[in-house]
N, C-alpha and C positions, 0 to 999 in steps of 0.2 A: 234839700239834697244839694251838695256841691259836686261840680264835675272837676275831674282832674285834667289838667292841661299837660300833655307830654311834650317835652321839647323835640323839635324836629332833628332828625339825625343829621349830623354835621356831614356836609358834602365835601369830599376830598378833591380839590381842583389843582393839586400840586403838579400833576402831569400836564395839565392844560397850561398852567402859568409857565412852567418850564418850556413847553413847546412854543409859546408866544415869545418867550425871551430869546429862543434860539432860531426863530424863523428868519428866512431871508428878508432883507429890507423891503423888497418889492411885494411881499405877501404878508408882512407882519402887521399885527394889530398894535405894535409899539407899546405894549403893556400900559394901558390907559388907566389902570386901577391900582390902589393900594391893597395890601394883603387883607385888610378888614373889609374893603369894598368887594374884593373877590369873594370872600366868605358870605357876604349878604347876597351877592349875584348868584352864588351857587344855589340858594334856596329857590330861585326862579328858573333854574335850568333842569332839563331832563336828560339824564345819561342814556347814551345809546351805544351798543357794541354791535357792529354789523360785520357780516362775513365778506370775504372777497367775492366780487360779482353781484353784490346786492345793489338794486337801484334805489337810491335814497329819495329821489323825485324825478318825475318825467317831464319833458318839455311840454308846456301847455297846462300843467297842473296849477291850481289856484291857491294852494297853501302858501302862507307867508312866513313860515318858520325860518329863523336864521340858525345856522349850525356852526359851532366853533369846533375845529378839528384838533384833537389831542394827539392822535397817532394814526398811522396809516396814510393812504393816498386815495384821492377821488379823481376820477376821469370826468371831465365836462365835455359833452358833445351835443351837437345839434345838426339838423339838416336845413340848409338854407333853400332859397327859392330855386336854385339849380341842383338840388338833391345832393350837395356835397356835405361830407361829414367833416366838422372841425373839432379839434381836440385840444384841451389844456389839461394839465395836471395840477392839482392843489393839494398841498401837504400840511403837516402839523404846524400849529400856531397861526393858522389863517381861518378864514370863514367861507362858506358857501351859502348861497340863498339871499345875499344882500340885495340883489336887484328887485326881486319880488317884495322883499321886506320893506324897502323904501318906496317903491313905485306902486304898490297895490295892483300889480298886473300879474298875469300868468307867468309861470316860469319860462325863461327864454332858452333853457337848454336842459338836457337830462344829465343827472349826476349819478355816477355809479362807482362803488368802491373797487379799486384794483388790488387791494389787500385788506385783510381784516383791519377794521378801523374803530377807534373809540372817538365818539363825538358827544357834544353837549348841545341840546336843542333849546332854543329860546323862541317859544310860540309868540305870535303877535299879541294875543290876549295877556300873556304873562309879561310881555314888554310893557303893555299899557299899565298894568298894575305896578310894575317897577317904576315907571315914570311918575306915577301918582305918589308912591310911597318913598322912593329913593331917587329923586330927580337927578342928582349929581352922578350917580351910577349910571342911570339911563342915558344921560348926555355923554358920558365917557364911552359907553358901549356904542352909541350912535355915531359919535365922531370917529371911533376907531374903525368900525365897519365902513363908514362913508369914505374914510381915507383909503382903505384897501380897494373899495370900488373905484375911487378916483384913480388910483395907481393903475388898476386894470384897464380902465377906459383910456388912459393915456398911453398904453402900450398896445398897439394894434394886435399883436399876436395874442395878448392876454385877454382881449375884450370878451371872448367866448366864455370866460370864467365868471363874468357877471351874470349871475343866475337869479 
């Protein structure tokens, strides 16, 4: 008996790719991938559509998922030792979750949508699979997310956005 293999449904990342191309320089991933690489990356991503006001993740959570923002806006906030709330806004073409993704530490802030948003999630386990099967794509993603994190850390007002 032979089993039939069905091809995976093609993931449409055109909106995300356009958002990356149009993002402001201080938040942009700088489009690190070719169209063929984006197609391969799409098979590792999980699409998410979240309503306004939805908490994507809370400060202290241990999840390491990296989120690519196709549309909408996300508010990043936390309470410091003096109980003050700090806020940054992150929009299309950028990422959130890069701090925990790289550091293997709990989330440093809470991220909540301020508008209906379309995101693409890359779980840490799926990234490990990507790194084993498509190392050039994994390196491109890591370098792009790392560049966004470095830009945020270099801008005192944007540091809160490193989650």
